[in-house]
NULUM-563315 format. One record per atom (N, C-alpha, C): residue in one letter; atom name; x, y, z. Coordinates in Angstrom, 1 decimal, always signed. Last residue first. Layout:
+---------+-------+--------+--------+--------+
: residuo : atomo :      X :      Y :      Z :
+---------+-------+--------+--------+--------+
:       A :    CA :      X :      Y :      Z :
...
+---------+-------+--------+--------+--------+
This chain:
+---------+-------+--------+--------+--------+
: residuo : atomo :      X :      Y :      Z :
+---------+-------+--------+--------+--------+
:       E :     N : +101.6 :  +54.4 : +111.8 :
:       E :    CA : +103.1 :  +54.4 : +111.8 :
:       E :     C : +103.6 :  +53.1 : +111.5 :
:       E :     N :  +98.8 :  +55.3 : +109.8 :
:       E :    CA :  +99.4 :  +54.4 : +110.7 :
:       E :     C : +100.9 :  +54.5 : +110.7 :
:       L :     N :  +96.6 :  +58.0 : +109.7 :
:       L :    CA :  +97.8 :  +57.4 : +109.2 :
:       L :     C :  +98.4 :  +56.5 : +110.2 :
:       G :     N :  +94.4 :  +59.2 : +110.8 :
:       G :    CA :  +94.1 :  +58.1 : +109.9 :
:       G :     C :  +95.4 :  +57.5 : +109.3 :
:       T :     N :  +95.6 :  +62.6 : +110.8 :
:       T :    CA :  +94.8 :  +61.5 : +111.3 :
:       T :     C :  +94.6 :  +60.5 : +110.3 :
:       L :     N :  +97.9 :  +64.6 : +111.4 :
:       L :    CA :  +97.7 :  +63.7 : +110.3 :
:       L :     C :  +96.9 :  +62.5 : +110.9 :
:       R :     N :  +97.7 :  +66.0 : +113.9 :
:       R :    CA :  +97.4 :  +66.7 : +112.6 :
:       R :     C :  +97.1 :  +65.7 : +111.5 :
:       G :     N :  +98.6 :  +64.6 : +116.1 :
:       G :    CA :  +97.1 :  +64.6 : +115.9 :
:       G :     C :  +96.7 :  +65.3 : +114.6 :
:       P :     N : +101.5 :  +66.5 : +116.6 :
:       P :    CA : +100.7 :  +65.4 : +117.0 :
:       P :     C :  +99.2 :  +65.6 : +116.7 :
:       Q :     N : +102.7 :  +68.3 : +113.8 :
:       Q :    CA : +102.2 :  +68.3 : +115.1 :
:       Q :     C : +101.4 :  +67.1 : +115.4 :
:       L :     N : +103.3 :  +68.3 : +111.1 :
:       L :    CA : +104.0 :  +67.3 : +112.0 :
:       L :     C : +103.6 :  +67.3 : +113.4 :
:       L :     N : +102.1 :  +70.5 : +110.0 :
:       L :    CA : +101.6 :  +69.1 : +109.7 :
:       L :     C : +102.2 :  +68.1 : +110.6 :
:       Y :     N : +103.6 :  +72.6 : +111.1 :
:       Y :    CA : +102.2 :  +72.5 : +111.4 :
:       Y :     C : +101.7 :  +71.0 : +111.2 :
:       R :     N : +106.1 :  +72.1 : +110.0 :
:       R :    CA : +105.9 :  +72.1 : +111.4 :
:       R :     C : +104.5 :  +71.9 : +111.8 :
:       M :     N : +105.4 :  +72.5 : +107.3 :
:       M :    CA : +105.8 :  +71.2 : +107.7 :
:       M :     C : +105.7 :  +71.1 : +109.3 :
:       V :     N : +104.7 :  +75.2 : +107.2 :
:       V :    CA : +103.7 :  +74.2 : +106.9 :
:       V :     C : +104.1 :  +72.8 : +107.4 :
:       T :     N : +107.3 :  +76.3 : +107.9 :
:       T :    CA : +106.1 :  +76.6 : +108.7 :
:       T :     C : +105.0 :  +75.5 : +108.5 :
:       E :     N : +108.8 :  +75.4 : +105.7 :
:       E :    CA : +109.1 :  +74.9 : +107.1 :
:       E :     C : +107.9 :  +75.2 : +108.0 :
:       R :     N : +107.5 :  +76.9 : +103.7 :
:       R :    CA : +107.5 :  +75.4 : +103.6 :
:       R :     C : +107.8 :  +74.8 : +105.0 :
:       F :     N : +108.1 :  +79.5 : +104.4 :
:       F :    CA : +106.7 :  +79.1 : +104.4 :
:       F :     C : +106.6 :  +77.5 : +104.4 :
:       S :     N : +111.0 :  +79.6 : +106.6 :
:       S :    CA : +110.4 :  +79.6 : +105.3 :
:       S :     C : +108.9 :  +79.2 : +105.5 :
:       V :     N : +111.6 :  +81.6 : +109.6 :
:       V :    CA : +111.5 :  +80.3 : +108.9 :
:       V :     C : +110.8 :  +80.4 : +107.6 :
:       D :     N : +111.4 :  +84.1 : +110.5 :
:       D :    CA : +112.7 :  +83.5 : +110.5 :
:       D :     C : +112.8 :  +82.2 : +109.8 :
:       P :     N : +109.2 :  +86.3 : +108.6 :
:       P :    CA : +109.5 :  +85.3 : +109.6 :
:       P :     C : +110.9 :  +84.7 : +109.4 :
:       V :     N : +109.5 :  +89.8 : +108.2 :
:       V :    CA : +109.7 :  +88.5 : +107.6 :
:       V :     C : +110.0 :  +87.5 : +108.6 :
:       M :     N : +109.1 :  +92.4 : +109.0 :
:       M :    CA : +108.3 :  +91.4 : +109.7 :
:       M :     C : +108.4 :  +90.0 : +109.0 :
:       D :     N : +110.5 :  +94.1 : +107.5 :
:       D :    CA : +110.7 :  +94.2 : +109.0 :
:       D :     C : +109.9 :  +93.1 : +109.7 :
:       R :     N : +109.8 :  +93.7 : +104.9 :
:       R :    CA : +111.1 :  +93.2 : +105.3 :
:       R :     C : +111.3 :  +93.2 : +106.8 :
:       G :     N : +106.3 :  +93.4 : +105.6 :
:       G :    CA : +107.4 :  +93.6 : +104.7 :
:       G :     C : +108.7 :  +93.1 : +105.3 :
:       L :     N : +103.4 :  +95.1 : +106.8 :
:       L :    CA : +104.2 :  +93.9 : +106.6 :
:       L :     C : +105.3 :  +94.1 : +105.6 :
:       T :     N : +102.0 :  +97.4 : +106.8 :
:       T :    CA : +103.2 :  +97.4 : +107.6 :
:       T :     C : +104.0 :  +96.1 : +107.5 :
:       W :     N :  +99.6 :  +98.1 : +105.7 :
:       W :    CA : +100.7 :  +98.0 : +104.8 :
:       W :     C : +102.0 :  +97.9 : +105.6 :
:       L :     N :  +97.6 :  +98.5 : +107.6 :
:       L :    CA :  +97.4 :  +97.4 : +106.6 :
:       L :     C :  +98.6 :  +97.2 : +105.8 :
:       G :     N :  +97.4 : +100.4 : +109.6 :
:       G :    CA :  +98.5 :  +99.4 : +109.7 :
:       G :     C :  +98.4 :  +98.3 : +108.7 :
:       K :     N :  +95.7 : +102.5 : +109.5 :
:       K :    CA :  +95.2 : +101.3 : +110.2 :
:       K :     C :  +96.3 : +100.2 : +110.3 :
:       R :     N :  +97.1 : +104.3 : +108.0 :
:       R :    CA :  +96.9 : +104.6 : +109.4 :
:       R :     C :  +96.4 : +103.4 : +110.2 :
:       V :     N :  +96.9 : +103.0 : +105.5 :
:       V :    CA :  +98.2 : +103.1 : +106.2 :
:       V :     C :  +98.0 : +103.4 : +107.6 :
:       E :     N :  +94.2 : +103.3 : +105.0 :
:       E :    CA :  +94.7 : +102.0 : +105.1 :
:       E :     C :  +96.1 : +102.0 : +105.8 :
:       N :     N :  +94.0 : +106.1 : +104.9 :
:       N :    CA :  +93.4 : +105.4 : +106.0 :
:       N :     C :  +93.9 : +104.0 : +106.2 :
:       I :     N :  +95.5 : +106.5 : +102.5 :
:       I :    CA :  +96.0 : +107.1 : +103.8 :
:       I :     C :  +95.4 : +106.4 : +105.0 :
:       T :     N :  +93.7 : +105.3 : +100.8 :
:       T :    CA :  +95.0 : +104.7 : +101.0 :
:       T :     C :  +95.6 : +105.2 : +102.2 :
:       K :     N :  +91.5 : +107.0 : +100.9 :
:       K :    CA :  +91.3 : +105.6 : +101.3 :
:       K :     C :  +92.7 : +105.0 : +101.6 :
:       K :     N :  +92.7 : +109.4 :  +99.9 :
:       K :    CA :  +92.3 : +109.3 : +101.2 :
:       K :     C :  +92.1 : +107.9 : +101.7 :
:       H :     N :  +93.2 : +108.4 :  +97.2 :
:       H :    CA :  +94.3 : +108.9 :  +98.1 :
:       H :     C :  +93.9 : +108.8 :  +99.5 :
:       I :     N :  +90.6 : +107.9 :  +96.2 :
:       I :    CA :  +91.6 : +106.8 :  +96.3 :
:       I :     C :  +92.8 : +107.2 :  +97.3 :
:       E :     N :  +89.6 : +110.5 :  +96.4 :
:       E :    CA :  +89.0 : +109.4 :  +97.1 :
:       E :     C :  +89.9 : +108.3 :  +97.3 :
:       E :     N :  +91.3 : +112.0 :  +94.7 :
:       E :    CA :  +91.2 : +112.4 :  +96.1 :
:       E :     C :  +90.6 : +111.2 :  +96.9 :
:       M :     N :  +90.8 : +110.6 :  +92.3 :
:       M :    CA :  +92.1 : +110.6 :  +92.9 :
:       M :     C :  +92.1 : +111.0 :  +94.3 :
:       L :     N :  +88.1 : +111.2 :  +91.9 :
:       L :    CA :  +88.5 : +109.8 :  +92.1 :
:       L :     C :  +89.9 : +109.8 :  +92.7 :
:       E :     N :  +88.2 : +114.0 :  +91.6 :
:       E :    CA :  +87.5 : +113.4 :  +92.7 :
:       E :     C :  +87.9 : +112.0 :  +93.0 :
:       R :     N :  +89.8 : +114.1 :  +89.3 :
:       R :    CA :  +90.3 : +114.7 :  +90.5 :
:       R :     C :  +89.5 : +114.1 :  +91.7 :
:       I :     N :  +88.0 : +112.9 :  +87.5 :
:       I :    CA :  +89.3 : +112.3 :  +87.7 :
:       I :     C :  +89.9 : +112.8 :  +89.1 :
:       I :     N :  +85.9 : +114.8 :  +87.5 :
:       I :    CA :  +85.7 : +113.4 :  +87.9 :
:       I :     C :  +87.0 : +112.7 :  +88.3 :
:       E :     N :  +87.2 : +117.0 :  +86.4 :
:       E :    CA :  +86.7 : +117.1 :  +87.8 :
:       E :     C :  +86.4 : +115.7 :  +88.3 :
:       E :     N :  +87.8 : +116.0 :  +83.8 :
:       E :    CA :  +88.9 : +116.4 :  +84.7 :
:       E :     C :  +88.4 : +116.5 :  +86.2 :
:       L :     N :  +85.2 : +115.6 :  +82.8 :
:       L :    CA :  +86.1 : +114.5 :  +83.0 :
:       L :     C :  +87.2 : +114.8 :  +84.0 :
:       N :     N :  +82.8 : +116.9 :  +82.1 :
:       N :    CA :  +83.6 : +117.3 :  +83.4 :
:       N :     C :  +84.6 : +116.2 :  +83.8 :
:       E :     N :  +81.3 : +114.1 :  +80.6 :
:       E :    CA :  +81.4 : +115.6 :  +80.7 :
:       E :     C :  +82.1 : +115.8 :  +82.0 :
:       S :     N :  +83.0 : +111.2 :  +79.4 :
:       S :    CA :  +82.1 : +111.9 :  +80.3 :
:       S :     C :  +82.3 : +113.4 :  +80.3 :
:       N :     N :  +84.6 : +109.6 :  +77.9 :
:       N :    CA :  +83.7 : +110.5 :  +77.1 :
:       N :     C :  +82.7 : +111.3 :  +78.1 :
:       L :     N :  +86.0 : +108.0 :  +79.7 :
:       L :    CA :  +86.7 : +109.0 :  +78.9 :
:       L :     C :  +85.8 : +110.0 :  +78.2 :
:       I :     N :  +85.2 : +105.9 :  +81.3 :
:       I :    CA :  +84.5 : +107.2 :  +81.5 :
:       I :     C :  +85.1 : +108.3 :  +80.7 :
:       D :     N :  +86.7 : +103.6 :  +80.9 :
:       D :    CA :  +85.2 : +103.5 :  +80.6 :
:       D :     C :  +84.5 : +104.9 :  +80.8 :
:       Q :     N :  +89.2 : +104.2 :  +81.8 :
:       Q :    CA :  +89.0 : +104.1 :  +80.3 :
:       Q :     C :  +87.5 : +104.2 :  +80.0 :
:       Y :     N :  +90.4 : +104.4 :  +84.2 :
:       Y :    CA :  +89.1 : +105.2 :  +84.0 :
:       Y :     C :  +88.8 : +105.2 :  +82.5 :
:       S :     N :  +91.8 : +102.0 :  +86.4 :
:       S :    CA :  +91.6 : +102.5 :  +85.0 :
:       S :     C :  +90.3 : +103.4 :  +85.0 :
:       I :     N :  +94.2 : +102.1 :  +88.9 :
:       I :    CA :  +92.7 : +102.2 :  +88.6 :
:       I :     C :  +92.5 : +102.8 :  +87.2 :
:       K :     N :  +96.5 : +100.3 :  +90.6 :
:       K :    CA :  +96.2 : +100.9 :  +89.3 :
:       K :     C :  +94.8 : +100.9 :  +89.0 :
:       K :     N :  +98.6 : +100.5 :  +93.4 :
:       K :    CA :  +97.2 : +100.3 :  +92.9 :
:       K :     C :  +97.1 : +101.0 :  +91.6 :
:       R :     N : +101.1 :  +98.9 :  +95.1 :
:       R :    CA : +100.8 :  +99.8 :  +94.0 :
:       R :     C :  +99.4 :  +99.5 :  +93.6 :
:       H :     N : +103.2 :  +98.8 :  +98.1 :
:       H :    CA : +102.0 :  +98.5 :  +97.3 :
:       H :     C : +101.8 :  +99.4 :  +96.2 :
:       V :     N : +105.8 :  +99.4 :  +98.8 :
:       V :    CA : +105.0 :  +98.4 :  +99.6 :
:       V :     C : +103.8 :  +97.9 :  +98.8 :
:       I :     N : +108.9 : +100.0 :  +97.6 :
:       I :    CA : +107.5 : +100.1 :  +97.3 :
:       I :     C : +106.8 :  +99.0 :  +98.0 :
:       A :     N : +111.4 : +101.6 :  +99.5 :
:       A :    CA : +110.8 : +100.4 :  +99.1 :
:       A :     C : +109.4 : +100.5 :  +98.8 :
:       G :     N : +112.5 : +104.0 : +100.6 :
:       G :    CA : +112.1 : +104.0 :  +99.2 :
:       G :     C : +111.5 : +102.7 :  +98.7 :
:       G :     N : +112.9 : +104.7 : +103.1 :
:       G :    CA : +114.0 : +104.0 : +102.5 :
:       G :     C : +113.7 : +103.8 : +101.0 :
:       S :     N : +109.6 : +104.1 : +104.3 :
:       S :    CA : +110.9 : +104.9 : +104.4 :
:       S :     C : +112.0 : +104.1 : +103.9 :
:       R :     N : +107.6 : +102.7 : +101.7 :
:       R :    CA : +108.1 : +102.7 : +103.0 :
:       R :     C : +109.3 : +103.5 : +103.1 :
:       Y :     N : +105.1 : +103.9 :  +99.5 :
:       Y :    CA : +106.6 : +103.7 :  +99.7 :
:       Y :     C : +106.8 : +103.6 : +101.2 :
:       I :     N : +102.5 : +103.2 :  +97.5 :
:       I :    CA : +102.9 : +103.4 :  +98.9 :
:       I :     C : +104.3 : +103.0 :  +99.0 :
:       I :     N : +100.9 : +104.7 :  +94.8 :
:       I :    CA : +102.0 : +103.9 :  +95.2 :
:       I :     C : +102.3 : +104.3 :  +96.7 :
:       T :     N :  +98.4 : +104.8 :  +92.4 :
:       T :    CA :  +98.7 : +105.1 :  +93.8 :
:       T :     C :  +99.8 : +104.2 :  +94.3 :
:       D :     N :  +97.3 : +106.0 :  +89.3 :
:       D :    CA :  +98.2 : +105.1 :  +90.1 :
:       D :     C :  +98.4 : +105.6 :  +91.5 :
:       I :     N :  +94.8 : +105.9 :  +87.0 :
:       I :    CA :  +95.3 : +106.6 :  +88.2 :
:       I :     C :  +96.1 : +105.6 :  +88.9 :
:       R :     N :  +94.5 : +106.1 :  +83.5 :
:       R :    CA :  +94.7 : +105.4 :  +84.7 :
:       R :     C :  +95.2 : +106.3 :  +85.8 :
:       A :     N :  +94.8 : +106.6 :  +80.6 :
:       A :    CA :  +93.5 : +106.5 :  +81.3 :
:       A :     C :  +93.6 : +105.7 :  +82.6 :
:       A :     N :  +96.9 : +106.9 :  +78.8 :
:       A :    CA :  +96.9 : +105.7 :  +79.7 :
:       A :     C :  +95.6 : +105.5 :  +80.4 :
:       K :     N :  +95.9 : +109.2 :  +77.7 :
:       K :    CA :  +96.4 : +108.1 :  +76.8 :
:       K :     C :  +96.4 : +106.8 :  +77.6 :
:       L :     N :  +95.3 : +111.0 :  +79.8 :
:       L :    CA :  +94.2 : +110.4 :  +79.0 :
:       L :     C :  +94.6 : +109.2 :  +78.1 :
:       G :     N :  +97.3 : +110.3 :  +82.8 :
:       G :    CA :  +96.9 : +111.0 :  +81.5 :
:       G :     C :  +95.9 : +110.3 :  +80.7 :
:       R :     N :  +97.9 : +109.3 :  +85.2 :
:       R :    CA :  +98.8 : +109.0 :  +84.1 :
:       R :     C :  +98.4 : +109.5 :  +82.8 :
:       D :     N :  +97.7 : +110.9 :  +88.2 :
:       D :    CA :  +96.9 : +110.7 :  +87.0 :
:       D :     C :  +98.0 : +110.4 :  +85.9 :
:       E :     N :  +98.8 : +109.6 :  +91.4 :
:       E :    CA :  +99.0 : +110.4 :  +90.1 :
:       E :     C :  +98.0 : +110.0 :  +89.0 :
:       T :     N :  +99.7 : +109.6 :  +94.7 :
:       T :    CA :  +98.6 : +109.3 :  +93.8 :
:       T :     C :  +98.8 : +110.2 :  +92.6 :
:       Q :     N : +101.6 : +108.3 :  +97.2 :
:       Q :    CA : +101.7 : +109.1 :  +96.0 :
:       Q :     C : +100.6 : +108.7 :  +95.1 :
:       I :     N : +102.7 : +108.2 : +100.4 :
:       I :    CA : +101.6 : +107.8 :  +99.6 :
:       I :     C : +101.6 : +108.8 :  +98.4 :
:       H :     N : +105.2 : +106.9 : +102.5 :
:       H :    CA : +104.9 : +108.0 : +101.5 :
:       H :     C : +103.8 : +107.5 : +100.6 :
:       F :     N : +105.5 : +106.1 : +105.9 :
:       F :    CA : +105.1 : +105.7 : +104.5 :
:       F :     C : +104.8 : +107.0 : +103.7 :
:       T :     N : +107.6 : +105.0 : +108.5 :
:       T :    CA : +107.0 : +106.2 : +107.8 :
:       T :     C : +106.7 : +105.7 : +106.4 :
:       Q :     N : +107.4 : +103.1 : +111.5 :
:       Q :    CA : +107.6 : +103.2 : +110.1 :
:       Q :     C : +106.9 : +104.4 : +109.5 :
:       S :     N : +106.8 : +102.7 : +114.1 :
:       S :    CA : +108.1 : +103.3 : +113.8 :
:       S :     C : +108.3 : +103.5 : +112.4 :
:       G :     N : +103.4 : +103.3 : +113.7 :
:       G :    CA : +104.4 : +102.7 : +114.6 :
:       G :     C : +105.7 : +103.5 : +114.3 :
:       Y :     N : +103.1 : +104.9 : +110.9 :
:       Y :    CA : +102.4 : +103.9 : +111.6 :
:       Y :     C : +103.5 : +103.2 : +112.4 :
:       K :     N : +102.8 : +108.1 : +109.3 :
:       K :    CA : +103.5 : +107.2 : +110.2 :
:       K :     C : +102.6 : +106.1 : +110.7 :
:       E :     N : +102.7 : +109.5 : +106.1 :
:       E :    CA : +102.0 : +108.9 : +107.2 :
:       E :     C : +102.9 : +108.0 : +108.0 :
:       E :     N : +102.7 : +112.0 : +103.7 :
:       E :    CA : +103.5 : +111.2 : +104.6 :
:       E :     C : +102.7 : +110.7 : +105.7 :
:       S :     N : +101.5 : +112.4 : +100.3 :
:       S :    CA : +101.3 : +112.5 : +101.8 :
:       S :     C : +102.3 : +111.6 : +102.5 :
:       N :     N : +100.5 : +113.9 :  +97.3 :
:       N :    CA : +101.6 : +113.2 :  +98.0 :
:       N :     C : +101.3 : +113.4 :  +99.5 :
:       F :     N :  +98.8 : +113.8 :  +94.2 :
:       F :    CA :  +98.8 : +114.1 :  +95.6 :
:       F :     C :  +99.9 : +113.3 :  +96.3 :
:       G :     N :  +98.8 : +115.3 :  +90.8 :
:       G :    CA :  +98.6 : +114.3 :  +91.9 :
:       G :     C :  +98.7 : +114.8 :  +93.3 :
:       T :     N :  +98.2 : +116.6 :  +88.2 :
:       T :    CA :  +99.5 : +116.1 :  +88.7 :
:       T :     C :  +99.4 : +115.1 :  +89.7 :
:       I :     N :  +96.0 : +115.8 :  +85.7 :
:       I :    CA :  +96.1 : +116.3 :  +87.1 :
:       I :     C :  +97.4 : +115.7 :  +87.6 :
:       M :     N :  +95.7 : +116.7 :  +82.3 :
:       M :    CA :  +96.2 : +115.8 :  +83.3 :
:       M :     C :  +96.4 : +116.5 :  +84.6 :
+---------+-------+--------+--------+--------+
């Protein structure tokens, strides 16, 4: 089992911790978790490698997969793809947003008052 990779990345005023781990041959899975500063989990990826368990050089293949997944996740954070969350929650509910949209003049065509 390969222990994993840990990185810290900033996007704007937010800091993210990216953690990629091998869950071992029994689970046959790589997990990558993105935490926002304060410990809130922003996103979790679970990648199975069950289909390659009989491969030669399995440990090397797993390490390469982990590195690739970790680097890709770092790039996603750098691009701001995981900045949504409690800091950007709208002031109104989704239902209220939809109702406001639907009640705009001209939205409901073909209805008589």
